[in-house]
PDB file of N, CA, C and O in Angstrom:
ATOM      1  N   MET A   1       8.858   1.134 -10.672  1.00  0.00           N
ATOM      2  CA  MET A   1       8.251  -0.189 -10.760  1.00  0.00           C
ATOM      3  C   MET A   1       6.858  -0.031 -11.363  1.00  0.00           C
ATOM      4  O   MET A   1       6.054   0.758 -10.866  1.00  0.00           O
ATOM      5  N   SER A   2       6.576  -0.754 -12.404  1.00  0.00           N
ATOM      6  CA  SER A   2       5.231  -0.738 -12.970  1.00  0.00           C
ATOM      7  C   SER A   2       4.506  -1.997 -12.514  1.00  0.00           C
ATOM      8  O   SER A   2       5.123  -3.031 -12.258  1.00  0.00           O
ATOM      9  N   ALA A   3       3.204  -1.890 -12.420  1.00  0.00           N
ATOM     10  CA  ALA A   3       2.398  -3.002 -11.923  1.00  0.00           C
ATOM     11  C   ALA A   3       1.903  -3.847 -13.090  1.00  0.00           C
ATOM     12  O   ALA A   3       1.548  -3.307 -14.138  1.00  0.00           O
ATOM     13  N   PRO A   4       1.875  -5.165 -12.919  1.00  0.00           N
ATOM     14  CA  PRO A   4       1.315  -6.023 -13.951  1.00  0.00           C
ATOM     15  C   PRO A   4      -0.217  -6.021 -13.897  1.00  0.00           C
ATOM     16  O   PRO A   4      -0.869  -6.730 -14.663  1.00  0.00           O
ATOM     17  N   LEU A   5      -0.779  -5.229 -12.999  1.00  0.00           N
ATOM     18  CA  LEU A   5      -2.226  -5.118 -12.846  1.00  0.00           C
ATOM     19  C   LEU A   5      -2.678  -3.747 -13.320  1.00  0.00           C
ATOM     20  O   LEU A   5      -2.018  -2.750 -13.028  1.00  0.00           O
ATOM     21  N   GLN A   6      -3.782  -3.676 -14.040  1.00  0.00           N
ATOM     22  CA  GLN A   6      -4.379  -2.398 -14.408  1.00  0.00           C
ATOM     23  C   GLN A   6      -5.686  -2.285 -13.640  1.00  0.00           C
ATOM     24  O   GLN A   6      -6.651  -2.972 -13.974  1.00  0.00           O
ATOM     25  N   PRO A   7      -5.742  -1.428 -12.612  1.00  0.00           N
ATOM     26  CA  PRO A   7      -6.957  -1.324 -11.809  1.00  0.00           C
ATOM     27  C   PRO A   7      -8.106  -0.693 -12.589  1.00  0.00           C
ATOM     28  O   PRO A   7      -7.900   0.118 -13.491  1.00  0.00           O
ATOM     29  N   LEU A   8      -9.308  -1.084 -12.220  1.00  0.00           N
ATOM     30  CA  LEU A   8     -10.517  -0.555 -12.837  1.00  0.00           C
ATOM     31  C   LEU A   8     -11.173   0.450 -11.896  1.00  0.00           C
ATOM     32  O   LEU A   8     -10.911   0.446 -10.693  1.00  0.00           O
ATOM     33  N   GLY A   9     -12.019   1.303 -12.446  1.00  0.00           N
ATOM     34  CA  GLY A   9     -12.770   2.247 -11.631  1.00  0.00           C
ATOM     35  C   GLY A   9     -11.863   3.146 -10.820  1.00  0.00           C
ATOM     36  O   GLY A   9     -10.922   3.744 -11.342  1.00  0.00           O
ATOM     37  N   ASP A  10     -12.166   3.233  -9.509  1.00  0.00           N
ATOM     38  CA  ASP A  10     -11.370   4.110  -8.645  1.00  0.00           C
ATOM     39  C   ASP A  10     -10.423   3.324  -7.740  1.00  0.00           C
ATOM     40  O   ASP A  10     -10.048   3.799  -6.668  1.00  0.00           O
ATOM     41  N   TYR A  11     -10.038   2.124  -8.169  1.00  0.00           N
ATOM     42  CA  TYR A  11      -9.069   1.331  -7.406  1.00  0.00           C
ATOM     43  C   TYR A  11      -7.654   1.795  -7.722  1.00  0.00           C
ATOM     44  O   TYR A  11      -7.376   2.304  -8.808  1.00  0.00           O
ATOM     45  N   VAL A  12      -6.765   1.610  -6.750  1.00  0.00           N
ATOM     46  CA  VAL A  12      -5.341   1.860  -6.965  1.00  0.00           C
ATOM     47  C   VAL A  12      -4.578   0.607  -6.580  1.00  0.00           C
ATOM     48  O   VAL A  12      -4.999  -0.145  -5.701  1.00  0.00           O
ATOM     49  N   VAL A  13      -3.447   0.389  -7.246  1.00  0.00           N
ATOM     50  CA  VAL A  13      -2.554  -0.722  -6.934  1.00  0.00           C
ATOM     51  C   VAL A  13      -1.333  -0.110  -6.255  1.00  0.00           C
ATOM     52  O   VAL A  13      -0.741   0.845  -6.758  1.00  0.00           O
ATOM     53  N   ALA A  14      -0.966  -0.673  -5.107  1.00  0.00           N
ATOM     54  CA  ALA A  14       0.155  -0.129  -4.351  1.00  0.00           C
ATOM     55  C   ALA A  14       1.043  -1.261  -3.845  1.00  0.00           C
ATOM     56  O   ALA A  14       0.632  -2.421  -3.796  1.00  0.00           O
ATOM     57  N   VAL A  15       2.252  -0.904  -3.476  1.00  0.00           N
ATOM     58  CA  VAL A  15       3.202  -1.844  -2.887  1.00  0.00           C
ATOM     59  C   VAL A  15       3.406  -1.406  -1.447  1.00  0.00           C
ATOM     60  O   VAL A  15       3.793  -0.266  -1.188  1.00  0.00           O
ATOM     61  N   GLY A  16       3.142  -2.320  -0.499  1.00  0.00           N
ATOM     62  CA  GLY A  16       3.272  -2.001   0.919  1.00  0.00           C
ATOM     63  C   GLY A  16       4.715  -1.719   1.302  1.00  0.00           C
ATOM     64  O   GLY A  16       5.647  -2.303   0.749  1.00  0.00           O
ATOM     65  N   GLU A  17       4.882  -0.813   2.259  1.00  0.00           N
ATOM     66  CA  GLU A  17       6.217  -0.489   2.747  1.00  0.00           C
ATOM     67  C   GLU A  17       6.557  -1.391   3.917  1.00  0.00           C
ATOM     68  O   GLU A  17       5.669  -1.871   4.622  1.00  0.00           O
ATOM     69  N   GLU A  18       7.829  -1.616   4.118  1.00  0.00           N
ATOM     70  CA  GLU A  18       8.296  -2.496   5.184  1.00  0.00           C
ATOM     71  C   GLU A  18       7.964  -1.927   6.556  1.00  0.00           C
ATOM     72  O   GLU A  18       8.088  -0.725   6.790  1.00  0.00           O
ATOM     73  N   ALA A  19       7.540  -2.807   7.460  1.00  0.00           N
ATOM     74  CA  ALA A  19       7.282  -2.405   8.835  1.00  0.00           C
ATOM     75  C   ALA A  19       8.604  -2.238   9.568  1.00  0.00           C
ATOM     76  O   ALA A  19       9.593  -2.901   9.253  1.00  0.00           O
ATOM     77  N   GLU A  20       8.607  -1.355  10.535  1.00  0.00           N
ATOM     78  CA  GLU A  20       9.807  -1.156  11.345  1.00  0.00           C
ATOM     79  C   GLU A  20      10.082  -2.420  12.140  1.00  0.00           C
ATOM     80  O   GLU A  20       9.165  -3.001  12.720  1.00  0.00           O
ATOM     81  N   ASN A  21      11.335  -2.850  12.171  1.00  0.00           N
ATOM     82  CA  ASN A  21      11.666  -4.046  12.933  1.00  0.00           C
ATOM     83  C   ASN A  21      12.478  -3.709  14.182  1.00  0.00           C
ATOM     84  O   ASN A  21      12.998  -4.594  14.863  1.00  0.00           O
ATOM     85  N   LYS A  22      12.577  -2.399  14.470  1.00  0.00           N
ATOM     86  CA  LYS A  22      13.304  -1.966  15.637  1.00  0.00           C
ATOM     87  C   LYS A  22      12.542  -0.831  16.311  1.00  0.00           C
ATOM     88  O   LYS A  22      12.047   0.072  15.637  1.00  0.00           O
ATOM     89  N   THR A  23      12.446  -0.872  17.635  1.00  0.00           N
ATOM     90  CA  THR A  23      11.755   0.183  18.373  1.00  0.00           C
ATOM     91  C   THR A  23      12.654   1.407  18.479  1.00  0.00           C
ATOM     92  O   THR A  23      13.833   1.354  18.126  1.00  0.00           O
ATOM     93  N   ALA A  24      12.091   2.509  18.967  1.00  0.00           N
ATOM     94  CA  ALA A  24      12.857   3.737  19.136  1.00  0.00           C
ATOM     95  C   ALA A  24      14.004   3.553  20.126  1.00  0.00           C
ATOM     96  O   ALA A  24      15.028   4.229  20.026  1.00  0.00           O
ATOM     97  N   SER A  25      13.833   2.642  21.076  1.00  0.00           N
ATOM     98  CA  SER A  25      14.881   2.410  22.072  1.00  0.00           C
ATOM     99  C   SER A  25      15.937   1.406  21.598  1.00  0.00           C
ATOM    100  O   SER A  25      16.891   1.124  22.323  1.00  0.00           O
ATOM    101  N   GLY A  26      15.768   0.861  20.374  1.00  0.00           N
ATOM    102  CA  GLY A  26      16.773  -0.016  19.812  1.00  0.00           C
ATOM    103  C   GLY A  26      16.494  -1.504  19.938  1.00  0.00           C
ATOM    104  O   GLY A  26      17.335  -2.317  19.555  1.00  0.00           O
ATOM    105  N   LEU A  27      15.321  -1.887  20.471  1.00  0.00           N
ATOM    106  CA  LEU A  27      14.976  -3.303  20.587  1.00  0.00           C
ATOM    107  C   LEU A  27      14.450  -3.815  19.258  1.00  0.00           C
ATOM    108  O   LEU A  27      13.663  -3.142  18.591  1.00  0.00           O
ATOM    109  N   TYR A  28      14.889  -5.012  18.874  1.00  0.00           N
ATOM    110  CA  TYR A  28      14.394  -5.626  17.642  1.00  0.00           C
ATOM    111  C   TYR A  28      13.110  -6.389  17.928  1.00  0.00           C
ATOM    112  O   TYR A  28      12.997  -7.081  18.940  1.00  0.00           O
ATOM    113  N   LEU A  29      12.139  -6.253  17.021  1.00  0.00           N
ATOM    114  CA  LEU A  29      10.844  -6.914  17.169  1.00  0.00           C
ATOM    115  C   LEU A  29      10.795  -8.180  16.333  1.00  0.00           C
ATOM    116  O   LEU A  29      11.257  -8.181  15.192  1.00  0.00           O
ATOM    117  N   PRO A  30      10.239  -9.269  16.880  1.00  0.00           N
ATOM    118  CA  PRO A  30      10.039 -10.463  16.055  1.00  0.00           C
ATOM    119  C   PRO A  30       8.948 -10.186  15.015  1.00  0.00           C
ATOM    120  O   PRO A  30       8.137  -9.276  15.190  1.00  0.00           O
ATOM    121  N   ASP A  31       8.930 -10.967  13.940  1.00  0.00           N
ATOM    122  CA  ASP A  31       7.976 -10.749  12.855  1.00  0.00           C
ATOM    123  C   ASP A  31       6.531 -10.704  13.336  1.00  0.00           C
ATOM    124  O   ASP A  31       5.755  -9.876  12.860  1.00  0.00           O
ATOM    125  N   LYS A  32       6.157 -11.567  14.257  1.00  0.00           N
ATOM    126  CA  LYS A  32       4.764 -11.621  14.716  1.00  0.00           C
ATOM    127  C   LYS A  32       4.367 -10.394  15.518  1.00  0.00           C
ATOM    128  O   LYS A  32       3.182 -10.065  15.581  1.00  0.00           O
ATOM    129  N   ALA A  33       5.313  -9.714  16.127  1.00  0.00           N
ATOM    130  CA  ALA A  33       5.006  -8.536  16.933  1.00  0.00           C
ATOM    131  C   ALA A  33       4.952  -7.265  16.099  1.00  0.00           C
ATOM    132  O   ALA A  33       4.492  -6.229  16.578  1.00  0.00           O
ATOM    133  N   GLN A  34       5.414  -7.335  14.858  1.00  0.00           N
ATOM    134  CA  GLN A  34       5.423  -6.146  14.015  1.00  0.00           C
ATOM    135  C   GLN A  34       4.026  -5.866  13.497  1.00  0.00           C
ATOM    136  O   GLN A  34       3.280  -6.775  13.135  1.00  0.00           O
ATOM    137  N   GLU A  35       3.698  -4.601  13.473  1.00  0.00           N
ATOM    138  CA  GLU A  35       2.409  -4.185  12.943  1.00  0.00           C
ATOM    139  C   GLU A  35       2.493  -4.191  11.420  1.00  0.00           C
ATOM    140  O   GLU A  35       3.519  -3.817  10.853  1.00  0.00           O
ATOM    141  N   LYS A  36       1.413  -4.617  10.753  1.00  0.00           N
ATOM    142  CA  LYS A  36       1.397  -4.597   9.292  1.00  0.00           C
ATOM    143  C   LYS A  36       1.487  -3.156   8.816  1.00  0.00           C
ATOM    144  O   LYS A  36       0.890  -2.266   9.421  1.00  0.00           O
ATOM    145  N   PRO A  37       2.222  -2.919   7.747  1.00  0.00           N
ATOM    146  CA  PRO A  37       2.342  -1.548   7.266  1.00  0.00           C
ATOM    147  C   PRO A  37       1.003  -1.022   6.771  1.00  0.00           C
ATOM    148  O   PRO A  37       0.236  -1.749   6.140  1.00  0.00           O
ATOM    149  N   LYS A  38       0.732   0.224   7.055  1.00  0.00           N
ATOM    150  CA  LYS A  38      -0.485   0.858   6.592  1.00  0.00           C
ATOM    151  C   LYS A  38      -0.155   1.996   5.632  1.00  0.00           C
ATOM    152  O   LYS A  38      -0.998   2.838   5.320  1.00  0.00           O
ATOM    153  N   THR A  39       1.091   1.996   5.175  1.00  0.00           N
ATOM    154  CA  THR A  39       1.507   2.941   4.153  1.00  0.00           C
ATOM    155  C   THR A  39       2.003   2.145   2.956  1.00  0.00           C
ATOM    156  O   THR A  39       2.519   1.036   3.095  1.00  0.00           O
ATOM    157  N   ALA A  40       1.837   2.728   1.791  1.00  0.00           N
ATOM    158  CA  ALA A  40       2.228   2.037   0.564  1.00  0.00           C
ATOM    159  C   ALA A  40       2.525   3.065  -0.515  1.00  0.00           C
ATOM    160  O   ALA A  40       2.140   4.229  -0.406  1.00  0.00           O
ATOM    161  N   LYS A  41       3.218   2.619  -1.559  1.00  0.00           N
ATOM    162  CA  LYS A  41       3.504   3.473  -2.707  1.00  0.00           C
ATOM    163  C   LYS A  41       2.628   3.044  -3.872  1.00  0.00           C
ATOM    164  O   LYS A  41       2.598   1.865  -4.226  1.00  0.00           O
ATOM    165  N   VAL A  42       1.916   3.987  -4.468  1.00  0.00           N
ATOM    166  CA  VAL A  42       1.001   3.708  -5.576  1.00  0.00           C
ATOM    167  C   VAL A  42       1.806   3.437  -6.846  1.00  0.00           C
ATOM    168  O   VAL A  42       2.654   4.241  -7.234  1.00  0.00           O
ATOM    169  N   VAL A  43       1.533   2.294  -7.494  1.00  0.00           N
ATOM    170  CA  VAL A  43       2.216   1.943  -8.742  1.00  0.00           C
ATOM    171  C   VAL A  43       1.274   1.964  -9.948  1.00  0.00           C
ATOM    172  O   VAL A  43       1.735   1.934 -11.089  1.00  0.00           O
ATOM    173  N   ALA A  44      -0.047   2.016  -9.706  1.00  0.00           N
ATOM    174  CA  ALA A  44      -1.024   2.134 -10.792  1.00  0.00           C
ATOM    175  C   ALA A  44      -2.320   2.681 -10.213  1.00  0.00           C
ATOM    176  O   ALA A  44      -2.666   2.394  -9.067  1.00  0.00           O
ATOM    177  N   ALA A  45      -3.027   3.462 -11.001  1.00  0.00           N
ATOM    178  CA  ALA A  45      -4.302   4.031 -10.565  1.00  0.00           C
ATOM    179  C   ALA A  45      -5.339   3.827 -11.655  1.00  0.00           C
ATOM    180  O   ALA A  45      -5.041   3.944 -12.844  1.00  0.00           O
ATOM    181  N   GLY A  46      -6.564   3.520 -11.235  1.00  0.00           N
ATOM    182  CA  GLY A  46      -7.655   3.321 -12.180  1.00  0.00           C
ATOM    183  C   GLY A  46      -8.067   4.626 -12.844  1.00  0.00           C
ATOM    184  O   GLY A  46      -7.680   5.702 -12.390  1.00  0.00           O
ATOM    185  N   PRO A  47      -8.851   4.540 -13.918  1.00  0.00           N
ATOM    186  CA  PRO A  47      -9.230   5.736 -14.677  1.00  0.00           C
ATOM    187  C   PRO A  47     -10.123   6.703 -13.893  1.00  0.00           C
ATOM    188  O   PRO A  47     -10.183   7.884 -14.232  1.00  0.00           O
ATOM    189  N   ASN A  48     -10.810   6.233 -12.865  1.00  0.00           N
ATOM    190  CA  ASN A  48     -11.694   7.108 -12.096  1.00  0.00           C
ATOM    191  C   ASN A  48     -11.056   7.621 -10.807  1.00  0.00           C
ATOM    192  O   ASN A  48     -11.712   8.331 -10.045  1.00  0.00           O
ATOM    193  N   ALA A  49      -9.813   7.285 -10.551  1.00  0.00           N
ATOM    194  CA  ALA A  49      -9.115   7.793  -9.358  1.00  0.00           C
ATOM    195  C   ALA A  49      -8.789   9.263  -9.603  1.00  0.00           C
ATOM    196  O   ALA A  49      -8.101   9.602 -10.565  1.00  0.00           O
ATOM    197  N   LYS A  50      -9.292  10.135  -8.721  1.00  0.00           N
ATOM    198  CA  LYS A  50      -9.157  11.571  -8.949  1.00  0.00           C
ATOM    199  C   LYS A  50      -8.061  12.217  -8.111  1.00  0.00           C
ATOM    200  O   LYS A  50      -7.403  13.148  -8.576  1.00  0.00           O
ATOM    201  N   GLN A  51      -7.853  11.742  -6.882  1.00  0.00           N
ATOM    202  CA  GLN A  51      -6.926  12.431  -5.985  1.00  0.00           C
ATOM    203  C   GLN A  51      -5.618  11.692  -5.760  1.00  0.00           C
ATOM    204  O   GLN A  51      -4.677  12.267  -5.214  1.00  0.00           O
ATOM    205  N   VAL A  52      -5.536  10.449  -6.163  1.00  0.00           N
ATOM    206  CA  VAL A  52      -4.330   9.646  -5.957  1.00  0.00           C
ATOM    207  C   VAL A  52      -3.715   9.340  -7.315  1.00  0.00           C
ATOM    208  O   VAL A  52      -4.412   8.953  -8.252  1.00  0.00           O
ATOM    209  N   LYS A  53      -2.400   9.518  -7.410  1.00  0.00           N
ATOM    210  CA  LYS A  53      -1.729   9.254  -8.685  1.00  0.00           C
ATOM    211  C   LYS A  53      -0.509   8.364  -8.461  1.00  0.00           C
ATOM    212  O   LYS A  53      -0.059   8.188  -7.328  1.00  0.00           O
ATOM    213  N   VAL A  54       0.007   7.820  -9.517  1.00  0.00           N
ATOM    214  CA  VAL A  54       1.180   6.946  -9.458  1.00  0.00           C
ATOM    215  C   VAL A  54       2.340   7.710  -8.831  1.00  0.00           C
ATOM    216  O   VAL A  54       2.607   8.861  -9.176  1.00  0.00           O
ATOM    217  N   GLY A  55       3.023   7.043  -7.900  1.00  0.00           N
ATOM    218  CA  GLY A  55       4.159   7.649  -7.218  1.00  0.00           C
ATOM    219  C   GLY A  55       3.819   8.193  -5.845  1.00  0.00           C
ATOM    220  O   GLY A  55       4.719   8.423  -5.037  1.00  0.00           O
ATOM    221  N   ASP A  56       2.534   8.407  -5.558  1.00  0.00           N
ATOM    222  CA  ASP A  56       2.121   8.893  -4.239  1.00  0.00           C
ATOM    223  C   ASP A  56       2.373   7.841  -3.175  1.00  0.00           C
ATOM    224  O   ASP A  56       2.249   6.645  -3.438  1.00  0.00           O
ATOM    225  N   ARG A  57       2.729   8.282  -1.965  1.00  0.00           N
ATOM    226  CA  ARG A  57       2.760   7.397  -0.797  1.00  0.00           C
ATOM    227  C   ARG A  57       1.449   7.633  -0.073  1.00  0.00           C
ATOM    228  O   ARG A  57       1.074   8.778   0.180  1.00  0.00           O
ATOM    229  N   ILE A  58       0.746   6.554   0.263  1.00  0.00           N
ATOM    230  CA  ILE A  58      -0.588   6.683   0.845  1.00  0.00           C
ATOM    231  C   ILE A  58      -0.680   5.988   2.204  1.00  0.00           C
ATOM    232  O   ILE A  58       0.091   5.079   2.511  1.00  0.00           O
ATOM    233  N   VAL A  59      -1.639   6.439   3.005  1.00  0.00           N
ATOM    234  CA  VAL A  59      -2.052   5.778   4.237  1.00  0.00           C
ATOM    235  C   VAL A  59      -3.453   5.254   3.945  1.00  0.00           C
ATOM    236  O   VAL A  59      -4.299   5.999   3.450  1.00  0.00           O
ATOM    237  N   TYR A  60      -3.707   3.981   4.245  1.00  0.00           N
ATOM    238  CA  TYR A  60      -4.977   3.378   3.877  1.00  0.00           C
ATOM    239  C   TYR A  60      -5.576   2.590   5.038  1.00  0.00           C
ATOM    240  O   TYR A  60      -4.886   2.248   5.998  1.00  0.00           O
ATOM    241  N   LYS A  61      -6.878   2.309   4.930  1.00  0.00           N
ATOM    242  CA  LYS A  61      -7.567   1.467   5.904  1.00  0.00           C
ATOM    243  C   LYS A  61      -7.100   0.034   5.683  1.00  0.00           C
ATOM    244  O   LYS A  61      -7.265  -0.509   4.591  1.00  0.00           O
ATOM    245  N   SER A  62      -6.527  -0.573   6.696  1.00  0.00           N
ATOM    246  CA  SER A  62      -5.905  -1.890   6.511  1.00  0.00           C
ATOM    247  C   SER A  62      -6.909  -3.018   6.296  1.00  0.00           C
ATOM    248  O   SER A  62      -6.561  -4.029   5.686  1.00  0.00           O
ATOM    249  N   TYR A  63      -8.128  -2.880   6.772  1.00  0.00           N
ATOM    250  CA  TYR A  63      -9.100  -3.967   6.639  1.00  0.00           C
ATOM    251  C   TYR A  63      -9.812  -3.966   5.299  1.00  0.00           C
ATOM    252  O   TYR A  63     -10.565  -4.896   5.008  1.00  0.00           O
ATOM    253  N   SER A  64      -9.600  -2.960   4.482  1.00  0.00           N
ATOM    254  CA  SER A  64     -10.365  -2.833   3.241  1.00  0.00           C
ATOM    255  C   SER A  64      -9.540  -3.101   1.989  1.00  0.00           C
ATOM    256  O   SER A  64      -9.889  -2.623   0.910  1.00  0.00           O
ATOM    257  N   THR A  65      -8.463  -3.850   2.113  1.00  0.00           N
ATOM    258  CA  THR A  65      -7.605  -4.093   0.956  1.00  0.00           C
ATOM    259  C   THR A  65      -7.734  -5.522   0.454  1.00  0.00           C
ATOM    260  O   THR A  65      -8.208  -6.412   1.159  1.00  0.00           O
ATOM    261  N   THR A  66      -7.302  -5.713  -0.772  1.00  0.00           N
ATOM    262  CA  THR A  66      -7.164  -7.040  -1.355  1.00  0.00           C
ATOM    263  C   THR A  66      -5.694  -7.206  -1.695  1.00  0.00           C
ATOM    264  O   THR A  66      -5.112  -6.382  -2.402  1.00  0.00           O
ATOM    265  N   GLU A  67      -5.098  -8.276  -1.187  1.00  0.00           N
ATOM    266  CA  GLU A  67      -3.680  -8.518  -1.444  1.00  0.00           C
ATOM    267  C   GLU A  67      -3.534  -9.551  -2.559  1.00  0.00           C
ATOM    268  O   GLU A  67      -4.209 -10.580  -2.566  1.00  0.00           O
ATOM    269  N   VAL A  68      -2.636  -9.254  -3.501  1.00  0.00           N
ATOM    270  CA  VAL A  68      -2.406 -10.119  -4.650  1.00  0.00           C
ATOM    271  C   VAL A  68      -0.905 -10.338  -4.783  1.00  0.00           C
ATOM    272  O   VAL A  68      -0.121  -9.393  -4.699  1.00  0.00           O
ATOM    273  N   LYS A  69      -0.512 -11.584  -4.991  1.00  0.00           N
ATOM    274  CA  LYS A  69       0.902 -11.889  -5.210  1.00  0.00           C
ATOM    275  C   LYS A  69       1.061 -12.363  -6.647  1.00  0.00           C
ATOM    276  O   LYS A  69       0.422 -13.324  -7.074  1.00  0.00           O
ATOM    277  N   ILE A  70       1.924 -11.673  -7.383  1.00  0.00           N
ATOM    278  CA  ILE A  70       2.213 -12.033  -8.761  1.00  0.00           C
ATOM    279  C   ILE A  70       3.721 -12.212  -8.855  1.00  0.00           C
ATOM    280  O   ILE A  70       4.481 -11.254  -8.709  1.00  0.00           O
ATOM    281  N   GLY A  71       4.143 -13.432  -9.097  1.00  0.00           N
ATOM    282  CA  GLY A  71       5.570 -13.737  -9.092  1.00  0.00           C
ATOM    283  C   GLY A  71       6.109 -13.570  -7.686  1.00  0.00           C
ATOM    284  O   GLY A  71       5.575 -14.151  -6.741  1.00  0.00           O
ATOM    285  N   LYS A  72       7.157 -12.786  -7.540  1.00  0.00           N
ATOM    286  CA  LYS A  72       7.752 -12.546  -6.226  1.00  0.00           C
ATOM    287  C   LYS A  72       7.230 -11.267  -5.580  1.00  0.00           C
ATOM    288  O   LYS A  72       7.561 -10.973  -4.431  1.00  0.00           O
ATOM    289  N   ASN A  73       6.421 -10.508  -6.306  1.00  0.00           N
ATOM    290  CA  ASN A  73       5.939  -9.213  -5.807  1.00  0.00           C
ATOM    291  C   ASN A  73       4.536  -9.324  -5.229  1.00  0.00           C
ATOM    292  O   ASN A  73       3.686 -10.052  -5.742  1.00  0.00           O
ATOM    293  N   GLU A  74       4.315  -8.580  -4.144  1.00  0.00           N
ATOM    294  CA  GLU A  74       2.991  -8.512  -3.532  1.00  0.00           C
ATOM    295  C   GLU A  74       2.418  -7.122  -3.756  1.00  0.00           C
ATOM    296  O   GLU A  74       3.103  -6.118  -3.561  1.00  0.00           O
ATOM    297  N   TYR A  75       1.160  -7.071  -4.165  1.00  0.00           N
ATOM    298  CA  TYR A  75       0.481  -5.820  -4.440  1.00  0.00           C
ATOM    299  C   TYR A  75      -0.755  -5.708  -3.564  1.00  0.00           C
ATOM    300  O   TYR A  75      -1.328  -6.710  -3.136  1.00  0.00           O
ATOM    301  N   ILE A  76      -1.150  -4.472  -3.307  1.00  0.00           N
ATOM    302  CA  ILE A  76      -2.345  -4.187  -2.524  1.00  0.00           C
ATOM    303  C   ILE A  76      -3.305  -3.430  -3.426  1.00  0.00           C
ATOM    304  O   ILE A  76      -2.922  -2.435  -4.041  1.00  0.00           O
ATOM    305  N   LEU A  77      -4.546  -3.888  -3.512  1.00  0.00           N
ATOM    306  CA  LEU A  77      -5.578  -3.164  -4.232  1.00  0.00           C
ATOM    307  C   LEU A  77      -6.479  -2.507  -3.200  1.00  0.00           C
ATOM    308  O   LEU A  77      -6.978  -3.170  -2.291  1.00  0.00           O
ATOM    309  N   VAL A  78      -6.685  -1.213  -3.338  1.00  0.00           N
ATOM    310  CA  VAL A  78      -7.501  -0.470  -2.389  1.00  0.00           C
ATOM    311  C   VAL A  78      -8.334   0.560  -3.152  1.00  0.00           C
ATOM    312  O   VAL A  78      -7.850   1.181  -4.099  1.00  0.00           O
ATOM    313  N   LYS A  79      -9.591   0.738  -2.734  1.00  0.00           N
ATOM    314  CA  LYS A  79     -10.441   1.757  -3.348  1.00  0.00           C
ATOM    315  C   LYS A  79      -9.950   3.125  -2.935  1.00  0.00           C
ATOM    316  O   LYS A  79      -9.468   3.310  -1.818  1.00  0.00           O
ATOM    317  N   GLU A  80     -10.070   4.075  -3.829  1.00  0.00           N
ATOM    318  CA  GLU A  80      -9.614   5.426  -3.515  1.00  0.00           C
ATOM    319  C   GLU A  80     -10.318   5.982  -2.280  1.00  0.00           C
ATOM    320  O   GLU A  80      -9.709   6.734  -1.519  1.00  0.00           O
ATOM    321  N   GLU A  81     -11.565   5.637  -2.067  1.00  0.00           N
ATOM    322  CA  GLU A  81     -12.284   6.150  -0.887  1.00  0.00           C
ATOM    323  C   GLU A  81     -11.733   5.593   0.418  1.00  0.00           C
ATOM    324  O   GLU A  81     -11.996   6.157   1.481  1.00  0.00           O
ATOM    325  N   ASP A  82     -10.974   4.498   0.366  1.00  0.00           N
ATOM    326  CA  ASP A  82     -10.362   3.925   1.564  1.00  0.00           C
ATOM    327  C   ASP A  82      -8.939   4.429   1.802  1.00  0.00           C
ATOM    328  O   ASP A  82      -8.283   4.015   2.758  1.00  0.00           O
ATOM    329  N   VAL A  83      -8.469   5.313   0.941  1.00  0.00           N
ATOM    330  CA  VAL A  83      -7.190   5.983   1.153  1.00  0.00           C
ATOM    331  C   VAL A  83      -7.463   7.153   2.090  1.00  0.00           C
ATOM    332  O   VAL A  83      -8.290   8.018   1.800  1.00  0.00           O
ATOM    333  N   LEU A  84      -6.759   7.168   3.214  1.00  0.00           N
ATOM    334  CA  LEU A  84      -6.997   8.185   4.233  1.00  0.00           C
ATOM    335  C   LEU A  84      -6.187   9.454   4.000  1.00  0.00           C
ATOM    336  O   LEU A  84      -6.657  10.551   4.300  1.00  0.00           O
ATOM    337  N   ALA A  85      -4.965   9.315   3.465  1.00  0.00           N
ATOM    338  CA  ALA A  85      -4.105  10.478   3.273  1.00  0.00           C
ATOM    339  C   ALA A  85      -2.959  10.120   2.343  1.00  0.00           C
ATOM    340  O   ALA A  85      -2.664   8.948   2.109  1.00  0.00           O
ATOM    341  N   THR A  86      -2.324  11.156   1.821  1.00  0.00           N
ATOM    342  CA  THR A  86      -1.069  10.969   1.108  1.00  0.00           C
ATOM    343  C   THR A  86       0.044  11.492   2.012  1.00  0.00           C
ATOM    344  O   THR A  86      -0.163  12.423   2.791  1.00  0.00           O
ATOM    345  N   VAL A  87       1.220  10.888   1.903  1.00  0.00           N
ATOM    346  CA  VAL A  87       2.368  11.255   2.730  1.00  0.00           C
ATOM    347  C   VAL A  87       3.295  12.111   1.888  1.00  0.00           C
ATOM    348  O   VAL A  87       3.636  11.739   0.765  1.00  0.00           O
ATOM    349  N   LYS A  88       3.701  13.243   2.414  1.00  0.00           N
ATOM    350  CA  LYS A  88       4.600  14.155   1.669  1.00  0.00           C
ATOM    351  C   LYS A  88       6.030  13.894   2.020  1.00  0.00           C
ATOM    352  O   LYS A  88       6.925  14.558   1.497  1.00  0.00           O
TER     353      LYS A  88
END
C-alpha cells in the first residue's frame, strides 16, 4: 500500500493496526472498551527519517499523532522521535 501523503522532515506516515476484539480468555470486547492500537505499519517516510523505513511495524506514543482520513483509508502521521520501537 502506498500513501497518498508524502511526509516532510522526519515525519512518517503509517496505517494503524486493528485492536484485539477478544481477550485471552475468549471474551469479546465492545468497541468502546477496546484500546486504540499503538502499533502501525509505515507506508511512507520523510527525507530526514533515519531509523524508520517503509514496511517497518512501529510502536508509537499515542498522544503525539495526527490522524488523517483520505478516501476510505485512515493514516497516522508521527514524528520519528515519537516512535518508541520497531516490531520484528
